[in-house]
C-alpha positions in Angstrom: 0.7 27.0 -16.8 -1.1 23.7 -16.1 2.1 22.4 -14.6 2.3 25.4 -12.2 -1.3 24.8 -11.1 -0.7 21.0 -10.4 2.6 21.5 -8.6 2.1 24.5 -6.4 -1.7 24.3 -6.1 -2.2 27.6 -7.7 -5.6 29.0 -8.6 -6.1 29.9 -12.2 -5.7 33.7 -12.0 -2.4 33.6 -10.0 -1.1 30.7 -12.3 -1.7 33.3 -15.1 0.3 35.9 -13.1 3.3 33.4 -12.6 3.1 32.3 -16.2 3.3 35.9 -17.4 6.3 36.4 -15.2 8.1 33.5 -16.9 6.8 34.0 -20.5 5.6 37.5 -20.8 2.5 39.6 -20.1 -0.9 38.1 -20.0 -4.2 40.0 -19.5 -5.9 39.0 -16.4 -9.7 39.1 -15.8 -10.9 41.8 -13.3 -13.1 41.2 -10.4 -16.2 43.1 -9.2 -18.0 43.3 -6.0 -21.5 44.4 -5.3 -23.4 44.4 -2.1 -27.0 44.8 -1.4 -28.4 47.6 0.7 -30.9 46.2 3.2 -33.3 48.3 5.2 -35.1 45.7 7.2 -37.7 46.5 9.8 -36.3 46.1 13.4 -37.4 42.8 14.9 -38.5 41.2 11.5 -37.7 37.7 10.8 -35.6 38.7 7.8 -33.3 40.8 10.0 -29.9 39.1 10.4 -30.0 40.3 14.1 -27.3 39.6 16.6 -27.5 38.2 20.1 -25.1 37.2 22.8 -25.2 33.6 24.0 -22.5 32.2 26.3 -20.1 35.1 25.4 -20.5 34.3 21.6 -22.3 36.3 19.0 -25.0 34.6 17.1 -26.8 35.5 14.0 -30.5 34.8 13.4 -30.9 33.2 10.0 -32.0 35.5 7.3 -35.2 34.5 5.7 -36.8 35.5 2.4 -33.9 37.4 0.9 -33.3 36.9 -2.8 -30.1 37.2 -4.8 -29.9 40.7 -6.1 -27.2 43.4 -6.3 -28.6 46.9 -5.9 -25.8 48.9 -4.3 -22.1 48.6 -5.2 -19.5 48.3 -2.4 -16.5 50.2 -3.8 -14.3 50.0 -0.6 -14.2 48.5 2.9 -12.1 48.1 6.0 -9.3 45.6 5.5 -6.2 44.4 7.3 -3.2 45.1 4.9 0.2 43.6 4.7 2.3 46.3 3.1 5.6 44.5 3.6 6.7 41.2 5.1 7.7 41.1 8.7 6.5 40.6 12.3 2.9 41.3 13.7 3.7 45.0 13.8 3.5 45.3 9.9 -0.2 44.7 9.9 -2.2 47.8 9.0 -5.9 48.2 9.5 -7.0 50.5 6.7 -10.5 52.0 6.6 -11.1 52.2 2.8 -9.5 49.5 0.7 -10.9 49.0 -2.9 -13.3 46.0 -3.4 -12.9 44.5 -6.9 -15.9 43.7 -9.2 -17.6 40.3 -9.2 -16.9 37.8 -11.9 -19.9 35.5 -12.9 -19.1 32.8 -10.4 -18.0 35.0 -7.6 -19.8 35.6 -4.3 -19.4 38.7 -2.1 -19.4 37.8 1.6 -19.9 40.2 4.5 -17.3 38.9 7.0 -18.5 38.1 10.5 -15.5 36.0 11.6 -12.2 34.9 10.1 -9.9 32.3 11.7 -6.1 32.6 11.9 -4.1 29.7 10.2 -0.4 29.0 10.5 -0.3 29.9 6.7 -1.3 33.4 7.6 1.6 33.8 10.0 4.1 32.3 7.5 2.9 34.4 4.7 3.2 37.6 6.8 6.7 36.7 7.6 7.7 36.2 3.9 6.7 32.6 3.1 5.6 32.6 -0.6 7.4 35.9 -1.2 8.5 34.8 -4.7 4.8 34.7 -5.6 3.3 37.5 -3.4 6.0 40.1 -3.1 5.2 41.7 -6.5 1.6 42.0 -5.4 2.1 43.8 -2.1 0.2 45.3 -0.4 -1.9 42.3 0.2 -4.9 41.2 2.3 -4.2 37.8 3.7 -6.5 35.3 5.5 -8.2 32.2 4.1 -11.2 31.1 6.4 -14.4 33.0 6.6 -17.9 32.9 8.1 -20.4 35.4 7.2 -23.4 36.4 5.1 -23.9 36.5 1.3 -24.0 40.2 0.3 -24.1 39.8 -3.5 -23.6 37.2 -6.1 -22.2 37.0 -9.6 -24.6 36.5 -12.6 -23.8 32.8 -12.9 -24.1 31.8 -9.2 -27.0 29.4 -8.7 -26.5 27.7 -5.3 -26.4 30.8 -3.0 -28.6 33.8 -2.5 -28.2 37.1 -0.7 -28.7 37.0 3.0 -27.7 33.3 3.5 -25.2 32.4 6.2 -22.1 30.8 4.7 -18.7 29.6 5.5 -15.8 28.6 3.4 -12.1 29.1 2.5 -10.0 30.6 -0.2 -7.2 28.7 -2.0 -3.7 29.3 -0.4 -2.5 31.4 -3.3 -5.6 33.7 -3.5 -4.4 37.2 -3.9 -7.1 38.9 -1.9 -7.7 37.3 1.5 -10.5 37.4 4.0 -9.2 39.8 6.7 -11.6 42.5 5.6 -15.3 43.5 6.0 -16.0 42.0 2.6 -14.3 39.1 0.9 -14.7 37.6 -2.6 -14.8 33.8 -3.0 -16.0 31.6 -5.8 -19.3 29.7 -5.5 -17.5 26.4 -5.0 -15.4 27.8 -2.1 -18.6 28.3 0.0 -21.5 26.4 1.4 -24.2 27.2 3.8 -23.2 27.6 7.4 -23.9 24.4 9.4 -26.6 24.8 12.1 -26.1 23.5 15.5 -28.4 22.3 18.4 -27.8 25.6 20.3 -31.1 27.1 21.3 -32.0 30.4 22.8 -35.4 31.9 23.8 -35.5 35.6 24.1 -39.2 36.0 24.7 -38.8 37.7 28.1 -37.1 40.6 26.4 -38.3 40.8 22.8 -41.7 39.1 23.0 -42.9 35.7 22.0 -41.9 35.8 18.4 -38.2 35.3 19.2 -37.6 31.6 19.5 -34.1 31.1 18.1 -32.9 27.7 17.1 -30.5 26.0 14.7 -27.5 28.3 15.2 -23.9 27.7 14.8 -21.6 30.2 16.4 -20.0 32.2 13.5 -16.5 32.0 15.2 -16.6 28.2 15.3 -17.8 28.0 11.7 -14.9 30.1 10.5 -12.4 27.7 12.2 -13.5 24.7 10.1 -13.0 25.1 6.3 -9.3 25.6 5.6 -8.0 23.0 8.0 -10.7 20.5 7.0 -10.3 21.1 3.3 -6.5 20.4 3.7 -7.2 17.1 5.5 -10.0 16.3 3.0 -7.8 16.7 -0.1 -5.1 14.3 1.5 -7.5 11.6 2.8 -10.2 11.7 0.2 -8.6 12.9 -3.0 -5.2 11.5 -2.6 -5.3 8.4 -0.3 -9.0 7.7 -1.1 -9.5 6.2 2.4 -12.3 3.8 2.8 -14.1 1.9 5.7 -11.9 -0.4 7.6 -8.6 1.2 6.8 -6.0 2.4 9.3 -4.7 6.1 9.4 -1.8 7.6 11.2 -1.8 11.3 11.8 1.6 12.7 12.7 0.7 16.0 14.5 -2.9 15.2 15.5 -3.3 18.0 18.0 -3.4 20.9 15.4 -6.4 22.0 13.4 -5.6 19.9 10.3 -4.8 16.9 12.5 -8.1 17.1 14.4 -10.0 17.6 11.2 -8.2 14.6 9.6 -9.1 12.4 12.7 -12.8 13.3 12.5 -13.1 13.0 8.7 -11.4 9.6 8.9 -13.5 8.3 11.8 -16.7 9.4 9.9 -15.5 7.3 7.0 -15.1 4.2 9.1 -11.3 4.3 9.6 -9.3 3.4 12.6 -7.0 6.4 13.6 -3.9 6.7 15.6 -2.2 10.1 16.1 0.9 11.6 17.6 0.7 14.9 19.6 2.1 16.7 22.6 1.0 15.7 26.1 -1.4 18.6 26.4 -3.4 17.3 23.3 -3.7 13.6 24.4 -7.2 13.9 25.9 -8.5 16.1 23.0 -7.2 13.7 20.3 -8.8 10.7 22.0 -12.1 12.6 22.5 -12.2 13.5 18.8 -12.1 9.8 17.8 -8.6 8.6 17.7 -8.2 5.0 19.1 -4.6 5.7 20.1 -2.8 9.0 21.0 1.0 8.8 21.3 3.0 11.6 23.2 5.9 12.1 20.7 7.9 13.9 23.5 7.8 10.9 25.8 7.5 7.8 23.6 9.3 6.2 20.7 6.6 6.4 18.0 7.7 3.3 16.1 7.8 1.3 19.3 4.5 2.5 20.8 2.6 1.9 17.6 1.7 -1.6 16.6 0.9 -2.7 13.0 1.0 -0.8 9.8 -1.2 1.8 8.2 -2.9 2.3 4.8 -2.3 6.1 5.0 -0.1 8.5 6.9 -0.8 12.2 7.0 2.3 14.1 8.2 1.3 17.6 9.3 4.8 18.3 10.7 6.9 17.7 7.6 10.4 17.2 9.0 12.9 14.5 8.1 12.2 12.5 11.4 8.5 12.4 10.8 8.9 11.5 7.2 11.1 8.5 8.1 8.6 7.4 10.8 5.7 7.7 8.5 7.3 5.8 5.7 8.4 3.0 7.9 4.9 2.5 9.3 3.1 2.2 6.0 1.7 -0.9 4.4 2.9 -1.6 0.8 0.7 0.3 -1.5 0.0 2.9 1.2 0.0 6.6 0.9 2.4 9.0 2.7 1.2 12.7 2.5 3.2 15.7 3.8 1.5 19.1 4.0 2.9 21.7 1.6 6.2 20.1 0.6 9.2 22.2 -0.5 7.8 24.1 -3.6 7.3 27.5 -1.9 10.5 27.4 0.2 12.6 26.5 -2.9 10.9 29.2 -5.0 11.5 31.8 -2.3 15.1 30.7 -2.1 16.0 30.5 -5.7 13.3 32.4 -7.5 10.4 30.9 -9.5 12.4 30.0 -12.6 14.9 27.8 -10.6 12.9 26.9 -7.5 9.8 25.3 -9.2 11.7 22.9 -11.5 14.0 22.1 -8.5 10.9 21.2 -6.4 9.6 19.1 -9.2 12.8 17.2 -9.4 12.9 16.5 -5.7 9.4 15.3 -5.6 9.7 13.0 -8.5 12.9 11.6 -7.1 11.3 10.8 -3.7 8.3 9.3 -5.4 10.4 7.0 -7.5 12.7 6.2 -4.5 10.0 5.2 -2.1 7.9 3.4 -4.7 10.8 1.0 -5.4 12.3 0.8 -1.8 9.0 0.5 0.2 6.3 0.1 -2.4 4.4 3.1 -1.2 3.1 6.3 -2.7 4.7 9.6 -1.7 2.9 12.9 -2.0 3.0 16.6 -1.1 -0.6 17.7 -0.5 -2.2 21.1 -0.7 -5.6 22.5 0.2 -8.0 23.1 -2.7 -11.6 24.1 -3.0 -13.9 21.1 -3.0 -17.7 21.8 -3.0 -18.3 18.1 -2.0 -16.0 18.4 0.9 -17.6 21.6 2.2 -21.1 19.9 2.0 -19.8 17.0 3.9 -18.4 19.3 6.6 -21.8 20.9 6.9 -23.4 17.5 7.3 -20.8 16.3 9.8 -21.1 19.4 11.8 -24.9 19.2 12.0 -24.4 15.7 13.3 -21.8 16.9 15.9 -19.0 14.9 14.2 -16.8 17.7 13.1 -15.6 20.7 15.1 -12.4 22.6 15.4 -12.2 24.2 18.9 -11.8 27.9 19.1 -9.6 28.9 22.1 -9.8 32.7 21.8 -11.3 35.5 19.8 -10.2 39.0 19.1 -11.8 41.9 17.3 -10.2 42.3 13.9 -8.9 45.8 15.0 -6.5 43.8 17.4 -5.1 41.6 14.6 -1.5 42.4 15.7 -2.2 41.1 19.2 -3.9 38.0 17.9 -0.8 37.2 15.6 1.5 37.8 18.5 -0.2 35.3 20.8 -0.3 32.7 18.1 3.3 33.3 17.1 4.5 33.0 20.7 2.2 30.0 21.2 0.6 31.7 24.2 -2.7 30.3 22.9 -2.0 26.8 21.4 -5.5 26.3 19.8 -7.5 28.1 17.1 -7.7 31.9 17.3 -10.6 33.8 15.5 -10.8 37.4 14.5 -14.4 38.8 14.9 -15.4 41.3 12.3 -17.8 43.9 13.7 
């Protein structure tokens, strides 16, 4: 089971599920979810009130609420995936069961969830060897919202606090729902921003709002940034003065990697499409190469300490390997584990992926003197805290191009799949 967790990046409960598939049944721990019923006086400072500012919904920070679970939430609205397919298979169901909380679990009242490429791929059948036996599913990984209840062992969060975070890629119950369950180390306090609004003319002099972050923007950060963080900080261990190349710097993971590396004192170059050149440079890259118009290996001078390949095709792998210094790290997102498991089944696919990875690691270590990795997102409390600090300082942001109400999730998936909207799309949870 430990091998499954390390290779595929599984969380422990799902690793148990897979292990039981291969070796026989195992008993799995149940989850519980409780929420608090809050009856707060209108206009009180403790009210998580909503305002509109620049077309975005803002939440006033909840003050003075303590962690307590007084009313159980047994069901909530959720977007379900009953089968694999196109955007049309998504179903918004009004009453989906909410499991119970384990000691380290946190129940989050969703306010915004961002759409990641992984969501589209999972909906279409990626990871079916793992998830098909568990259908119907709730997918979604990112979230921004309020703590509604906490497990008995949670110490860092209390009810009413604004939080953001992300689930592991293999988590069984996702975030496309009114309430989501995450572990304590998958969440941190939502970063404030410098946005200020004064509503005294309407609501009286008591309403001076400051230190907000737009909930949609917060939901766009964690999954992409944690993916980049694991590659750069946990695997390559980048340090001040090193050089990083990001292949595919225009996407959310690429932009997060650029900002994280720049904050660590690294020099960053990135490849991207022509439409992303200005954005990549604005976010801190010293060089942005249009891969559609330039030969990357000719355009880039010198070699790099680390290469993060967010594209993951043979051409980018060859380019990245050739541009690394000896002792450098090449990191490809995801790798071939899920695709091989989907094609051949878990029993054959996972050992096959292990063999391919080990072969490539040995091959490149001896031929180029570099380290080769497949990298996956994992929860990292230190990373989330760093994202909050960087966001507060204006050094980390993932631009949100469009928002949709969660009831229009099919439309949101369609525009992302057809690339009508190239940037980040967020679902607002009313």
